[in-house]
C-alpha positions as CSV (number, residue, x, y, z in Angstrom):
1,M,53.6,163.3,102.5
2,A,53.3,159.9,103.9
3,I,52.2,158.2,107.4
4,A,52.6,155.2,109.0
5,F,50.1,153.5,111.6
6,Y,51.6,151.1,114.4
7,I,48.4,149.7,116.2
8,E,48.9,147.5,119.4
9,Y,47.6,147.5,122.4
10,P,47.9,149.7,124.7
11,R,48.4,152.4,122.3
12,I,48.5,153.7,118.7
13,T,51.5,155.5,116.7
14,A,51.4,157.4,113.6
15,V,54.4,158.9,112.2
16,E,54.4,161.7,109.3
17,V,57.2,161.8,107.0
18,S,57.9,164.5,104.1
19,G,60.8,165.3,101.9
20,S,62.2,162.7,99.1
21,A,63.5,159.5,99.2
22,R,67.3,160.6,99.6
23,K,66.5,163.7,102.1
24,P,63.2,162.3,104.1
25,K,62.0,164.6,107.1
26,L,60.6,163.4,110.2
27,K,57.5,165.8,110.4
28,R,55.4,164.9,113.3
29,V,54.7,162.0,115.8
30,A,51.4,161.1,117.1
31,V,50.6,158.9,119.9
32,G,47.3,157.8,121.3
33,D,46.0,155.4,124.1
34,L,44.6,152.3,123.0
35,P,42.8,150.5,126.1
36,E,42.3,146.9,125.8
37,P,38.6,146.3,124.3
38,R,36.7,145.8,128.2
39,N,33.6,147.0,128.7
40,E,32.8,149.8,131.7
41,D,32.1,146.3,134.2
42,G,35.5,144.9,133.3
43,S,34.1,142.2,131.0
44,P,35.6,142.0,127.7
45,V,33.9,143.9,124.1
46,V,31.8,141.3,122.4
47,D,32.5,143.5,119.2
48,K,36.1,143.8,119.1
49,Q,36.0,145.2,115.6
50,G,33.6,147.6,116.2
51,Y,35.3,148.9,119.3
52,L,39.0,149.2,117.1
53,N,36.9,151.1,114.6
54,S,35.9,153.7,117.0
55,Q,39.2,154.4,118.7
56,I,41.1,154.2,115.3
57,A,38.5,156.6,113.9
58,A,38.4,159.2,116.9
59,F,42.4,158.9,116.9
60,I,42.9,159.7,113.0
61,K,40.1,162.8,113.4
62,E,42.1,163.9,116.9
63,H,45.6,164.2,114.7
64,K,43.9,165.0,111.3
65,L,45.3,161.8,109.3
66,A,43.2,161.4,107.0
67,G,45.5,163.1,104.2
68,G,48.2,162.0,102.3
69,K,49.5,157.9,101.6
70,H,48.9,155.9,104.5
71,Y,50.9,152.5,105.6
72,L,50.4,149.5,108.0
73,L,52.9,148.4,109.7
74,A,52.9,144.7,111.2
75,G,54.4,144.6,114.4
76,P,56.8,142.0,115.8
77,D,53.7,140.0,117.5
78,A,52.0,139.2,114.5
79,M,55.5,138.7,112.3
80,R,57.1,135.4,111.3
81,Y,61.0,134.9,109.2
82,R,62.2,132.4,107.6
83,D,65.9,132.1,105.7
84,M,65.1,130.3,102.4
85,T,67.3,128.8,99.8
86,L,66.2,128.1,95.9
87,S,67.5,126.6,93.1
88,F,66.2,129.6,91.1
89,A,66.2,132.9,90.9
90,D,63.6,134.0,89.0
91,K,61.0,136.6,90.9
92,R,58.6,135.2,88.5
93,Q,58.8,131.3,89.6
94,I,59.6,132.7,93.1
95,D,55.9,134.0,93.1
96,R,54.3,130.9,91.7
97,V,56.0,128.9,94.0
98,L,56.6,130.5,97.3
99,Q,53.0,129.7,99.0
100,F,54.1,126.0,98.8
101,Q,57.5,126.3,100.0
102,V,57.0,128.2,102.9
103,E,53.9,125.9,104.2
104,G,56.7,123.4,105.5
105,V,58.3,125.6,107.1
106,I,56.4,127.4,109.5
107,P,54.6,125.0,112.0
108,N,51.5,125.8,114.1
109,I,50.1,128.1,111.4
110,P,47.9,127.3,108.4
111,I,49.8,129.0,105.5
112,E,45.6,130.3,104.4
113,K,46.2,132.1,107.5
114,L,49.5,133.9,106.8
115,A,50.5,136.9,104.2
116,I,53.9,136.0,102.5
117,G,56.4,138.2,101.4
118,Y,59.9,138.4,100.6
119,N,63.0,140.2,99.8
120,I,66.1,138.1,98.1
121,L,69.3,138.2,100.2
122,T,71.6,136.9,97.2
123,A,70.9,135.6,93.9
124,T,73.1,133.2,91.5
125,P,73.0,131.6,88.7
126,D,72.3,128.4,90.9
127,G,69.7,130.0,92.6
128,A,69.0,132.4,95.4
129,R,69.1,132.6,99.1
130,I,65.8,134.8,100.3
131,L,64.2,136.0,103.6
132,V,60.6,135.0,104.0
133,H,58.6,137.7,105.8
134,A,55.3,135.8,107.0
135,A,52.3,137.9,108.4
136,E,49.0,137.0,110.3
137,R,46.3,137.7,108.0
138,E,43.6,138.2,110.6
139,Y,45.7,141.2,112.2
140,I,46.1,142.8,109.2
141,R,42.6,142.2,108.5
142,E,41.3,144.0,111.5
143,R,43.5,146.8,111.1
144,L,43.0,147.9,107.8
145,I,39.4,147.9,108.4
146,A,39.6,150.0,111.1
147,L,42.0,152.4,109.2
148,E,39.6,152.7,106.0
149,E,36.5,153.1,108.3
150,G,38.0,155.9,109.7
151,G,38.8,157.5,106.4
152,A,42.4,156.2,105.9
153,S,42.9,154.4,102.6
154,V,46.0,152.0,103.3
155,E,48.8,152.1,100.2
156,A,50.7,149.4,101.4
157,V,51.7,147.0,104.6
158,D,54.8,145.7,105.8
159,S,56.7,143.9,108.3
160,H,59.1,146.0,111.2
161,M,62.0,144.1,109.6
162,S,61.4,145.9,106.5
163,G,61.1,149.2,108.2
164,T,64.4,148.5,109.9
165,L,66.3,148.1,106.9
166,N,64.3,150.7,104.9
167,L,65.9,153.5,107.2
168,G,69.1,152.1,108.1
169,L,70.6,151.6,104.9
170,L,70.1,155.4,104.4
171,H,72.7,156.6,107.4
172,P,76.2,156.9,106.2
173,E,77.8,153.8,108.3
174,L,76.2,151.5,106.5
175,A,76.7,153.1,103.0
176,K,78.3,150.9,99.8
177,D,81.8,152.2,100.6
178,K,81.9,150.2,104.0
179,A,83.8,147.4,104.9
180,P,81.1,144.1,105.6
181,T,79.5,144.7,108.8
182,L,77.4,143.4,111.3
183,W,74.6,145.4,112.2
184,I,72.8,144.8,115.7
185,D,69.4,147.1,116.1
186,F,67.7,147.6,119.1
187,A,64.0,148.6,119.3
188,G,62.6,148.2,123.1
189,T,62.9,144.9,123.6
190,T,63.5,143.7,120.1
191,A,66.3,143.4,118.4
192,T,67.4,143.0,114.4
193,V,71.1,141.3,113.2
194,S,72.0,141.9,109.8
195,V,75.2,141.6,108.0
196,V,75.7,144.6,105.4
197,N,78.1,144.5,102.3
198,A,78.1,146.9,99.8
199,G,74.9,148.9,100.9
200,E,73.1,145.2,101.0
201,V,71.8,142.9,103.4
202,L,73.0,139.7,103.4
203,T,71.1,138.0,105.8
204,S,68.9,139.5,108.3
205,R,67.1,138.1,111.7
206,V,64.9,139.1,114.9
207,F,65.1,138.0,118.3
208,L,64.0,139.0,121.7
209,S,66.5,140.7,123.8
210,P,65.4,141.2,127.4
211,Y,67.2,144.4,129.3
212,L,66.4,143.0,132.8
213,A,68.4,140.0,133.7
214,G,66.4,138.5,136.8
215,A,62.8,140.4,136.2
216,T,61.4,137.8,138.1
217,G,63.5,137.2,141.3
218,V,65.8,134.7,139.6
219,T,69.3,136.1,139.4
220,A,72.1,134.0,137.8
221,T,75.8,134.3,138.2
222,A,78.0,135.4,135.6
223,E,79.9,132.1,135.3
224,D,76.2,130.6,134.4
225,S,76.1,133.0,131.9
226,K,79.3,132.3,130.4
227,E,78.1,128.4,130.6
228,A,74.8,129.1,129.0
229,A,76.3,131.3,126.7
230,R,79.1,128.3,125.4
231,H,76.4,126.1,125.3
232,A,74.0,128.0,123.1
233,Q,76.8,128.7,120.3
234,A,77.6,125.0,120.7
235,E,73.7,124.0,119.8
236,A,73.6,127.1,117.2
237,E,76.6,125.2,115.4
238,M,74.8,122.3,115.4
239,H,71.3,123.6,114.1
240,A,72.5,125.5,111.5
241,R,74.9,122.2,110.3
242,M,71.7,120.1,109.9
243,T,68.9,122.1,109.6
244,Q,69.3,125.6,108.3
245,E,66.1,126.6,109.8
246,Y,65.9,130.5,110.3
247,V,65.0,131.5,113.8
248,L,62.0,133.6,114.0
249,L,60.9,136.6,116.3
250,E,60.1,133.5,119.2
251,K,62.0,133.5,122.6
252,A,64.8,131.7,121.7
253,E,65.2,130.8,125.3
254,Q,62.3,128.5,125.1
255,E,64.5,126.1,122.7
256,D,66.8,125.2,125.1
257,A,65.5,123.8,128.7
258,D,68.9,124.6,129.8
259,L,68.4,128.5,129.5
260,E,65.1,128.7,131.6
261,H,66.7,131.5,133.7
262,M,67.3,133.8,130.7
263,A,63.7,133.3,129.7
264,E,62.6,134.6,133.0
265,A,64.6,137.7,132.3
266,T,62.3,138.8,129.1
267,L,60.0,141.7,129.6
268,P,55.7,141.6,130.0
269,K,54.6,141.6,126.3
270,A,52.9,145.0,126.7
271,E,56.4,146.1,127.4
272,S,58.1,143.8,124.6
273,V,58.8,147.1,121.9
274,N,56.9,149.9,123.5
275,I,59.6,151.3,125.7
276,G,61.9,154.2,124.0
277,E,65.8,154.7,124.3
278,A,65.5,156.8,127.2
279,Q,63.8,154.0,129.4
280,V,66.1,151.3,127.9
281,A,69.6,153.4,128.3
282,D,68.0,153.9,132.1
283,R,67.4,149.9,132.7
284,I,70.6,149.2,131.2
285,K,72.5,151.9,133.4
286,H,70.6,150.2,136.7
287,M,71.7,146.7,135.7
288,S,74.1,144.7,137.9
289,R,77.1,143.7,137.0
290,D,76.0,140.2,136.2
291,D,72.6,141.4,134.3
292,L,74.9,143.3,132.3
293,L,77.3,140.4,131.4
294,K,74.3,137.9,130.7
295,F,72.6,140.9,128.6
296,I,75.9,141.2,126.5
297,H,76.1,137.3,126.5
298,R,72.8,136.8,125.4
299,V,73.2,139.5,122.5
300,S,76.8,138.2,121.2
301,I,75.2,134.6,121.0
302,E,72.5,135.8,118.8
303,A,74.9,137.6,116.6
304,R,77.4,134.1,116.3
305,R,74.0,132.5,115.5
306,T,73.4,134.3,112.7
307,L,76.6,134.1,111.2
308,L,76.6,130.4,111.6
309,M,73.5,129.6,110.2
310,T,73.6,131.4,107.4
311,S,77.4,130.6,106.7
312,L,78.2,133.6,104.4
313,D,81.4,133.7,102.7
314,V,81.5,137.3,103.6
315,E,83.3,137.9,107.1
316,P,82.3,141.3,108.5
317,E,85.1,143.5,109.4
318,R,83.5,146.2,111.5
319,L,80.4,146.4,114.1
320,V,77.8,149.0,114.2
321,V,75.3,149.2,116.6
322,S,71.8,151.2,116.9
323,G,68.8,151.9,119.1
324,L,70.1,152.3,122.4
325,G,70.6,156.4,123.1
326,N,72.8,157.6,125.7
327,A,74.0,153.5,126.6
328,G,75.1,153.0,122.8
329,K,78.6,153.6,123.1
330,D,79.4,152.0,125.8
331,I,77.4,148.6,125.0
332,T,79.0,148.8,122.0
333,S,82.4,148.6,123.3
334,L,81.5,145.9,125.3
335,L,79.8,144.1,122.6
336,A,82.9,144.3,120.2
337,N,85.5,143.3,123.1
338,E,82.9,139.9,123.0
339,L,82.6,139.5,119.3
340,Q,86.7,140.6,118.7
341,F,86.0,143.5,116.5
342,E,88.2,146.3,116.4
343,D,85.9,148.6,114.3
344,A,83.3,149.2,116.5
345,V,80.7,152.3,116.2
346,A,77.6,153.1,117.4
347,I,74.5,155.0,115.6
348,E,71.4,156.4,115.9
349,L,69.0,155.4,112.8
350,M,67.0,158.5,112.8
351,D,70.1,160.9,112.4
352,V,69.5,160.3,108.9
353,M,66.2,162.4,109.0
354,V,65.5,166.1,109.1
355,T,63.6,166.6,112.3
356,P,62.1,169.8,113.4
357,G,64.9,170.9,116.1
358,K,64.7,167.3,118.1
359,D,63.1,168.5,121.0
360,D,60.6,167.1,122.9
361,S,57.8,167.0,120.4
362,I,59.2,163.5,119.3
363,P,58.4,160.9,122.1
364,D,61.0,158.5,123.1
365,I,59.3,155.2,121.5
366,G,61.0,152.5,120.5
367,E,58.7,151.5,117.3
368,L,59.8,154.6,115.9
369,S,62.6,153.8,114.1
370,Y,60.9,151.1,111.9
371,L,58.0,152.5,111.9
372,T,59.5,156.2,110.1
373,G,61.0,153.2,107.7
374,V,57.6,151.8,106.9
375,A,56.5,155.4,106.2
376,L,59.3,156.0,103.8
377,K,58.1,153.7,101.1
378,G,55.6,157.1,100.0
379,L,58.6,158.9,99.3
380,G,59.8,156.1,96.7
381,R,62.4,154.5,99.1
382,D,61.0,151.0,99.5
383,Y,64.3,148.4,100.0
384,T,62.2,145.4,100.1
385,K,59.2,146.2,98.2
386,I,56.9,144.1,100.3
387,D,52.9,144.8,100.4
388,F,51.0,141.9,102.2
389,R,47.9,144.2,100.8
390,Y,46.8,140.9,98.2
391,G,44.4,138.3,97.5
392,D,41.3,139.3,100.1
393,L,43.4,141.7,101.7
394,A,44.0,143.8,98.7
395,P,41.6,146.6,98.1
396,G,37.6,145.8,97.5
397,T,37.7,148.9,94.4
398,L,36.7,148.5,90.6
399,F,40.2,147.5,89.7
400,D,43.6,148.0,90.5
401,Y,44.6,149.4,87.2
402,A,44.4,149.5,83.8
403,K,46.4,150.6,80.6
404,T,46.4,149.6,77.3
405,P,48.2,150.6,74.5
406,L,45.8,151.5,71.6
407,A,47.1,152.1,67.5
408,F,45.7,154.7,65.4
409,T,45.9,155.3,61.6
410,A,48.7,156.4,59.5
411,T,49.7,157.0,55.5
412,L,52.3,155.3,53.4
413,V,55.0,156.1,56.0
414,L,52.7,156.2,59.2
415,L,51.7,152.8,60.3
416,F,49.2,152.2,62.2
417,C,50.2,152.8,65.5
418,G,49.1,154.4,68.4
419,I,49.2,155.0,72.1
420,L,46.9,155.8,74.7
421,F,46.6,155.0,78.2
422,L,44.3,154.6,80.8
423,I,44.5,155.7,84.6
424,S,44.2,154.0,87.9
425,F,40.3,153.9,88.9
426,T,41.3,152.9,92.5
427,H,43.0,155.8,93.7
428,A,43.9,159.3,92.2
429,R,47.5,159.1,93.8
430,N,48.1,155.9,91.5
431,Y,48.1,157.8,88.8
432,E,52.1,158.8,88.6
433,R,52.9,154.7,89.4
434,D,50.8,153.5,86.5
435,V,51.8,155.9,84.0
436,A,55.7,155.3,84.6
437,A,54.9,152.0,84.5
438,L,53.3,152.1,81.3
439,R,56.0,154.4,79.7
440,D,58.9,152.4,81.2
441,Q,57.2,148.9,79.5
442,E,59.5,146.9,77.0
443,R,56.6,148.1,74.1
444,G,55.8,151.7,75.0
445,P,55.1,154.3,74.0
446,E,58.8,154.8,72.7
447,Y,58.6,151.5,70.9
448,F,55.5,152.5,68.8
449,F,56.8,156.5,68.3
450,K,59.8,154.9,66.8
451,A,58.0,151.9,64.8
452,A,55.7,154.9,63.2
453,F,58.6,156.0,61.3
454,F,60.4,152.5,60.5
455,Y,59.2,153.0,56.4
456,A,59.7,157.0,56.6
457,K,62.7,156.8,54.0
458,E,60.5,156.2,50.6
459,A,57.9,158.7,51.7
460,D,61.1,161.1,52.3
461,K,62.2,160.6,48.6
462,I,58.9,162.8,47.7
463,S,58.1,164.9,50.5
464,E,61.7,166.1,51.4
465,P,61.2,167.0,55.4
466,N,62.6,170.2,56.3
467,A,63.7,170.7,59.9
468,A,60.5,171.2,61.5
469,D,59.1,167.7,60.3
470,L,62.6,165.9,61.5
471,K,61.9,167.3,64.3
472,L,58.6,166.0,65.2
473,R,60.0,162.3,64.5
474,E,62.5,163.2,68.0
475,Y,61.0,161.0,70.5
476,P,60.1,163.5,73.6
477,E,62.0,162.0,76.7
478,M,61.0,163.7,80.0
479,P,61.8,161.1,82.8
480,E,60.3,163.3,85.4
481,A,57.1,163.6,83.9
482,P,56.0,160.5,82.1
483,G,52.6,161.6,81.4
484,D,53.4,164.8,79.7
485,E,56.0,162.6,77.7
486,I,53.8,160.3,76.3
487,R,50.9,163.3,75.8
488,L,53.8,165.3,73.8
489,A,54.5,161.8,71.6
490,H,51.0,161.4,71.0
491,K,50.7,165.2,69.8
492,R,53.7,165.0,67.7
493,L,52.5,161.8,65.9
494,K,49.2,163.3,65.1
495,E,50.8,166.8,63.9
496,T,52.9,164.6,61.8
497,Q,50.4,162.9,60.5
498,G,48.2,166.2,59.8
499,R,51.0,167.1,57.3
500,L,51.4,163.9,56.1
501,E,47.7,163.4,54.8
502,G,48.0,166.5,52.4
503,Q,51.0,164.5,50.5
504,V,48.8,160.8,49.4
505,D,45.7,160.3,48.1
506,E,45.3,156.6,50.1
507,S,42.6,156.5,52.5
508,Y,42.3,153.8,55.3
509,A,39.2,152.2,57.1
510,E,38.6,154.2,60.2
511,P,38.5,151.9,63.8
512,H,36.1,152.2,66.7
513,P,37.7,154.4,69.1
514,A,38.4,151.9,72.0
515,D,39.1,154.7,74.3
516,Q,35.7,156.3,74.0
517,I,34.1,152.7,74.2
518,L,36.0,152.3,77.5
519,A,34.9,155.4,79.3
520,E,31.5,154.6,78.3
521,V,31.3,150.9,79.6
522,L,33.0,152.5,82.7
523,K,30.2,155.4,82.9
524,T,27.9,152.7,82.5
525,I,28.9,150.6,85.7
526,E,28.6,153.8,87.4
527,R,24.7,154.2,86.4
528,G,24.0,150.7,87.4
529,V,25.0,151.9,90.9
530,P,27.8,149.5,92.1
531,S,27.7,148.0,95.6
532,Y,29.9,147.4,97.8
533,D,30.9,143.6,96.9
534,F,30.9,145.1,93.2
535,T,34.4,143.8,91.4
536,L,35.3,145.0,87.9
537,L,37.7,141.8,86.8
538,K,38.8,142.7,83.0
539,I,37.6,144.7,80.2
540,D,38.4,143.3,76.7
541,I,38.0,145.3,73.3
542,T,38.5,143.5,70.2
543,E,37.6,144.7,66.9
544,S,34.2,143.2,66.8
545,L,33.6,142.4,70.8
546,V,33.7,144.2,73.9
547,T,33.9,141.9,77.0
548,V,32.9,142.9,80.6
549,D,33.5,140.4,83.5
550,Y,32.6,141.5,87.0
551,L,31.6,139.9,90.2
552,V,28.1,140.9,91.5
553,S,26.1,140.6,95.0
554,L,24.2,138.1,96.3
555,T,24.1,138.8,99.7
556,E,22.9,143.0,98.7
557,T,20.2,143.7,101.3
558,Q,17.6,146.3,100.7
559,Q,18.7,148.1,103.1
560,E,21.9,148.6,101.6
561,R,20.4,149.2,98.2
562,N,18.6,152.1,100.2
563,Q,21.7,153.4,101.2
564,I,23.3,153.8,97.7
565,G,19.9,154.6,96.0
566,A,19.7,151.7,93.9
567,G,16.3,151.2,94.0
568,D,14.1,147.6,94.2
569,M,16.9,145.9,91.5
570,K,19.4,143.2,92.2
571,E,22.5,144.3,91.8
572,A,23.0,142.0,88.1
573,E,19.7,143.0,86.9
574,R,20.5,146.6,87.7
575,M,23.7,146.0,85.6
576,L,22.0,144.5,82.9
577,A,19.4,147.1,82.4
578,S,22.2,149.7,82.0
579,F,24.1,148.1,79.6
580,R,21.2,147.7,78.0
581,T,20.8,151.2,78.0
582,L,24.2,151.8,76.4
583,A,23.5,149.3,73.4
584,A,20.3,150.7,72.5
585,E,22.4,154.1,71.5
586,E,19.4,156.5,71.8
587,G,19.9,159.9,70.3
588,K,23.1,159.0,68.2
589,P,23.4,159.3,64.5
590,E,22.9,155.9,63.0
591,K,27.0,156.6,61.3
592,D,27.8,157.1,65.1
593,K,26.7,153.7,66.7
594,W,29.3,151.0,67.5
595,F,26.9,148.4,68.8
596,D,24.9,145.8,67.0
597,G,22.0,144.2,69.0
598,N,21.2,143.7,72.8
599,P,23.9,142.7,75.3
600,E,24.6,139.0,75.8
601,Q,25.2,137.7,79.9
602,S,26.3,134.8,81.1
603,L,26.5,133.5,85.1
604,G,29.6,131.9,86.5
605,G,30.0,130.3,89.8
606,R,29.5,131.7,93.3
607,P,33.4,132.3,95.5
608,R,33.4,134.1,98.3
609,T,34.5,137.4,99.0
610,G,35.2,139.6,101.5
611,P,36.3,139.9,105.3
612,E,32.6,139.5,106.1
613,G,32.0,136.4,104.2
614,R,29.3,137.2,101.6
615,E,28.7,136.1,98.5
616,V,28.9,137.5,94.7
617,D,28.4,135.8,91.2
618,Q,30.8,135.8,88.5
619,I,28.7,137.4,84.9
620,T,30.4,138.0,81.9
621,M,28.3,140.6,79.5
622,K,29.6,140.6,75.6
623,L,28.6,143.4,73.2
624,K,29.0,143.2,69.7
625,L,30.5,146.0,67.5
626,R,29.5,146.8,64.3
627,K,31.4,145.8,61.0
628,I,34.1,148.1,60.3
629,E,33.5,149.3,56.7
630,Q,36.1,150.3,54.5
631,P,35.8,153.9,53.0
632,K,34.9,153.7,49.4
633,K,37.6,154.8,46.9
634,A,37.1,157.8,44.4
635,K,36.5,156.7,41.4
636,A,39.5,157.6,38.6
637,P,38.0,160.5,36.1
638,A,37.0,158.5,32.7
639,K,39.8,158.8,30.0
640,T,38.9,160.7,26.7
641,G,39.8,159.9,23.4
642,A,41.6,163.1,23.3
643,E,44.3,161.6,26.1
């Protein structure tokens, strides 16, 4: 079960989906009011964050949305998009340089105020063309805080375009076996133009599509609209040749002084998205002939501009239009005639969702399609794989995940090989994802399992293994249960080791139990009562040393300590005292002790962390491990004269 939230004045919308990535089900849609933050006398609310927190908390409680996986949608008002061409296609290199590349192509907004994501449109040995999704950090931060205060821990944050692509590519009319397609999707007054080929998106862009021409009393003639269309098309061709810059979700009319009368036709901001298919169809139905021509010309201009600016090798052969409800068939026919497509079809993206009867329980809202597409991330379907939760927007828990393969002892034929994995300490729901990543890595359990029997042939000459022994040497493949696969592989190795120990005389030094040491270090941190600002950076366990890097709060107040039951000690002092207790190992037999001496603590700088600008210190804690003693070899019996 996955839930996606869209929080934008004047309402809150949540979509809950279930089922699988291939057969998703729309379980329910919850809609709540979100009035503008004003006091009873009409003055603006000073604490807007507190106001938003209370509204979201009440909404989550009323509709019982605290369970399941949660996702946040960054709406059109917070998004910017750019189509960029890079001279390389390696994702790791793109991740390193993208922040600097984007800085020069998004004007008026400092790069520090944006969260950046991207999806690769086309990739070749000579480079890649990518679509950059840039979201306003403060927009995301305010909503993340409100959701988490209300009891909904957000897994990821994604854009409305990602949601549209994620849901739309499930539709049969956009399947891999279809010819290259020009796809136009409408959601309220926001429209997305994409070119789809073989089930992949080659280019995509967003524009505003006003549904009421002359909304403020200015009504243009059909001749004016045609002239404006010719002018905009010529301008788009020149713009594409000179700059190749991607047009964002901004009023395209403002770029052309000659199209000011079309800018007047846009709807108010409060209605820019939050109108549904029925309202859209009704507005189109009541358009005058001139207004309808202006609308058709405007959409066709944006479609041609998309094709001109990207210079694709693939030429669309068909037209698909979605999001217009009952008016879709008529508008699709007009657009096909304007764009000169013989093959054109109108579809509804929500048809791919199994709904509980398609009755009045599903409200008619413009953002339903791309909000549903974002919720599909929780079912394992994620086309763009974008998540704006990184850096200072990342979850503030101990650490995201930890996984470490550990070796264990073998005999002459069983090399020192082992696998242990560490589960996520952030959320229990990340367990399966982390275990699957451990199983699928290049040097994972299967690699070490097979390495354990690399020299088994020499031992087989002596032991002559039977069918049961050979069965234990087969790696168990369980694609649907990665955790069970690793546990069964470990069990088979241990059972094989037990059988072989009766066939050899050699013994080996037993290493420190790294998994037990790690568990005790984590318990030690819990006993130190970590604060809201505490962050575990790294745990490194070697043969002779345990190193723990973490951040402790410098701005923690006594009131905060009282709330978590930490007493009067500062966080750094609590952690040091807790690690000293661990190193003392009181009550353990001498032969079972791990540590040698007291822990050593060193301090670092003072970076700022958290949305409130709190201060922390970086601390490195080192605990020496006792030297591993080699086992004593049994003395050979003395030879007698008779021998």
